[in-house]
Phi, psi and omega in degrees: 000128180296151183218156171264111182267134177261103189260118180285162174236174174289166179266007179174192182277081177226180186291125179303319183297339183283328187237350183237128177298153182298330180296327177294313181294324177296315180296322179302324181290339185272334191274144182247347184238126187229138171251118191224160176284319184219117185297318183299312182289328178294317177299319180296319179296312181298318180293326178292327178293319182206110182297338184281348180293130178275098184302326185290348178269355183269153179245131182239139172242133183267125177234105176213192185292347179267351184289133176290123181305333180292344180277339192300319183300323181291337179300332185268011180304314178299324179296316178298333180273001175103010180258138174297147175228166179221147171252130177233126176266178182289326180202137176080216188266129177299149173075001173252112187052047192205141181295347178303337180301329182295316181284330175297320179299319178295317179300320179294317180298327182273358177081017177285153176285130178242126185238109175277131179257154187285134176190181187282129170248114182299329181296309182288322179297320178296316179297318179304318185274351185284329187083005180272181185295115177262001177272327180224116181208159180225132174263118187255004177065223182270142176267165181299148178278326179300134187299316180293317178294322178298315179299315179297318181296316180298318179293325177296312182288330173298318178297318178295318179301320183284313186285328183256359185052046187241129177291132181249119189248138182223159167231166179215153171302127190309325183286355176250013182301314182301318181298314180297313180301313182296324177293319177301315182294333181277322191253342181276157181292152185300328183268358175292139180270139179229128172248136174236122180244118187239139176054048183299134181076356180267169178296336181265013181305138178213117182232119183225135175237129174195171182288160177302320178301318179291321178299319182297331183275346186260157176290138184263128176285154173280110181250008174300140179068015173243116180309128186222152172243137179243134179226130172247148183207000000 
């Protein structure tokens, strides 16, 4: 039975064998139809996995924030015809904080088989290493850019973390990482716990958990342009 495979990628330029099971790479070599965020980077990723793959024989469909939702159903035409397909995101696991979820939803509604493959999720890896509550947690995506709205959102999630004993997870556009961290240090309570996980699985990986009071006393690294996960608890 043909299936839509959700194929993870690395979180940066590191060794495939370190973060991806061999079965994922084997499946990648078999598939001819791909739904991807960026064709150029997807082609580069596939070629890096196996130089012998003839990229020009592969078919790519682009799924990103510019894609017309009315096009998505047609992307699954090869799957309906009995051919395996794959979704590849720019980094990490497809459909998690990723537009791939939209096409997966269509596949589920149509009764197609959907197969998630094992790979790195920066969200879960950060939570694992934080020491915070892994039984109850919420991924909140991006916070507001407006400073006042951002402050209100942070205080709201701080309240939830405290009242529900729930880890609150956020991401930010990398070039605004320093701003988000600095705002957190300014507006959150001194005893609130903050974990920052940067460059997960890379040689430059840095994951630290401590109270806001401790963060305020320490020298702050420049984390702009370094993919990061933020967790308060």
